[in-house]
C-alpha positions in Angstrom: -91.0 -7.8 -139.4 -88.7 -6.8 -136.1 -90.2 -2.8 -136.6 -93.0 -3.1 -137.7 -95.6 -2.1 -135.1 -98.8 -5.0 -134.8 -101.2 -3.1 -137.8 -98.4 -3.5 -140.4 -97.5 -6.8 -139.4 -101.8 -7.3 -139.2 -101.7 -6.0 -142.5 -98.8 -8.1 -143.8 -100.6 -11.3 -142.7 -104.3 -10.6 -144.3 -102.9 -9.1 -147.8 -99.9 -12.3 -147.4 -103.7 -14.1 -147.7 -105.4 -12.6 -150.1 -102.5 -13.4 -152.0 -102.5 -16.7 -151.1 -106.7 -16.8 -152.2 -105.2 -15.2 -155.7 -103.0 -17.7 -156.6 -105.2 -20.7 -155.4 -107.5 -19.4 -158.0 -104.9 -18.4 -160.7 -104.3 -22.3 -160.9 -107.6 -23.5 -160.4 -108.7 -21.1 -163.4 -104.8 -21.6 -165.6 -106.2 -24.6 -166.0 -104.9 -26.7 -163.0 -106.6 -28.8 -160.6 -107.3 -27.8 -157.3 -108.7 -31.6 -156.3 -108.4 -34.5 -158.1 -109.9 -37.5 -157.3 -107.8 -40.8 -157.7 -108.9 -44.6 -158.5 -112.3 -43.8 -158.4 -114.5 -46.7 -158.3 -117.4 -48.1 -157.3 -118.3 -52.3 -156.9 -120.6 -53.5 -159.1 -124.0 -55.1 -157.6 -126.5 -57.6 -159.4 -129.9 -55.0 -161.0 -132.0 -55.7 -157.8 -129.3 -53.8 -154.6 -129.8 -50.4 -155.5 -127.8 -49.1 -152.8 -124.4 -48.5 -153.5 -120.6 -47.2 -152.5 -117.7 -45.1 -154.1 -114.5 -45.1 -153.2 -111.9 -42.6 -154.1 -108.5 -40.5 -153.2 -109.0 -37.3 -153.5 -105.9 -34.9 -153.7 -105.7 -31.6 -152.9 -103.1 -29.4 -154.1 -103.8 -26.3 -152.7 -102.1 -24.5 -149.5 -105.4 -24.3 -148.1 -108.0 -26.5 -147.0 -110.4 -27.6 -149.3 -114.4 -29.0 -148.7 -116.3 -31.6 -149.5 -120.0 -30.4 -148.8 -122.2 -33.1 -151.1 -122.4 -35.2 -154.2 -124.6 -36.1 -157.3 -124.2 -38.1 -160.0 -127.6 -38.6 -162.6 -127.7 -42.1 -161.8 -128.5 -41.6 -158.6 -131.6 -40.3 -157.1 -128.5 -39.0 -153.7 -125.8 -39.2 -153.1 -124.8 -39.1 -149.7 -120.5 -39.1 -148.0 -121.0 -41.6 -145.1 -118.2 -43.0 -142.1 -118.0 -46.6 -141.6 -116.4 -47.4 -138.2 -116.6 -50.5 -135.8 -118.0 -49.5 -132.4 -118.1 -52.1 -129.1 -117.4 -55.3 -131.9 -119.8 -53.7 -134.6 -119.7 -51.6 -137.6 -121.6 -48.5 -137.9 -122.1 -46.8 -140.3 -123.4 -42.6 -139.4 -123.8 -39.7 -142.8 -121.2 -37.1 -142.1 -122.3 -33.4 -143.4 -118.7 -32.3 -144.8 -115.4 -34.1 -145.4 -112.1 -31.5 -144.8 -108.8 -31.9 -146.7 -106.2 -30.5 -145.7 -103.5 -28.8 -147.9 -101.5 -30.8 -150.4 -103.3 -33.9 -148.4 -105.2 -36.6 -149.3 -108.8 -38.3 -148.1 -109.2 -41.8 -148.2 -112.5 -42.7 -149.7 -112.0 -46.9 -149.0 -114.0 -49.3 -147.6 -115.1 -49.8 -144.0 -114.4 -46.0 -143.7 -115.0 -42.4 -145.2 -117.3 -43.4 -148.2 -119.4 -42.2 -150.7 -123.6 -43.9 -150.6 -124.6 -44.2 -153.9 -128.5 -44.2 -153.1 -131.6 -44.7 -156.1 -130.4 -46.3 -158.6 -131.7 -45.0 -161.8 -129.4 -47.8 -164.2 -128.4 -51.2 -164.0 -124.3 -50.9 -163.1 -122.2 -53.1 -165.5 -118.4 -54.0 -165.0 -116.0 -51.9 -166.7 -118.7 -49.2 -166.9 -118.4 -45.8 -165.6 -120.6 -43.3 -162.5 -120.0 -40.0 -163.5 -120.2 -38.8 -160.2 -119.5 -34.7 -159.4 -118.5 -33.6 -155.5 -119.4 -29.8 -154.4 -117.0 -27.6 -152.5 -117.7 -25.4 -149.7 -116.9 -22.6 -151.9 -119.5 -23.9 -155.4 -116.6 -25.8 -156.9 -117.2 -28.7 -158.2 -114.3 -31.7 -159.0 -115.9 -34.5 -161.5 -115.5 -37.6 -161.7 -115.7 -41.0 -163.4 -116.2 -43.8 -161.3 -115.1 -47.4 -163.1 -117.3 -50.4 -161.8 -115.0 -53.5 -161.0 -115.7 -56.0 -158.7 -115.0 -55.7 -155.1 -112.0 -58.9 -156.1 -110.5 -56.2 -158.5 -111.0 -57.7 -161.3 -112.4 -56.1 -164.9 -112.4 -57.2 -167.7 -109.6 -54.2 -168.6 -106.5 -53.6 -166.5 -105.0 -50.6 -165.7 -107.3 -48.5 -165.6 -106.7 -45.0 -164.3 -109.8 -41.7 -164.0 -109.5 -38.1 -162.3 -111.8 -36.1 -161.7 -110.3 -32.3 -160.9 -112.1 -29.2 -158.8 -111.9 -26.0 -161.5 
């Protein structure tokens, strides 16, 4: 960019950002998911338990941040984004407003860490059943996830389940 004035460099930078955004939109509309969820699962719980957790790894296949701002499921009254941590030997859990998945990065939702709190179960969970979850992104996009219900020890009646969701 030598020989270009500040105005031209700024125009090129803005143009490059625009082209990047258009490319991401084109990929999404061409059927290539921008954000996916891998290995989504919910631990089985007895019918009396009305609050569950969901875990998965969210993968950003784009070159820009993807921000998860919420989630919904027809099987629960509401879903909250939560972070667990240990402070001074005590476990703590707090709600978080959003989760940023960096460009070409991954964010793990896992026990004792970042997770989804599924509150107010509307139906009984069954091992090997599925919980539909929709992750809502800042730009209005949605990621549809089918989380398998399994026992905490990883056991299920069938093996090798991998359920993926995609933002389009």
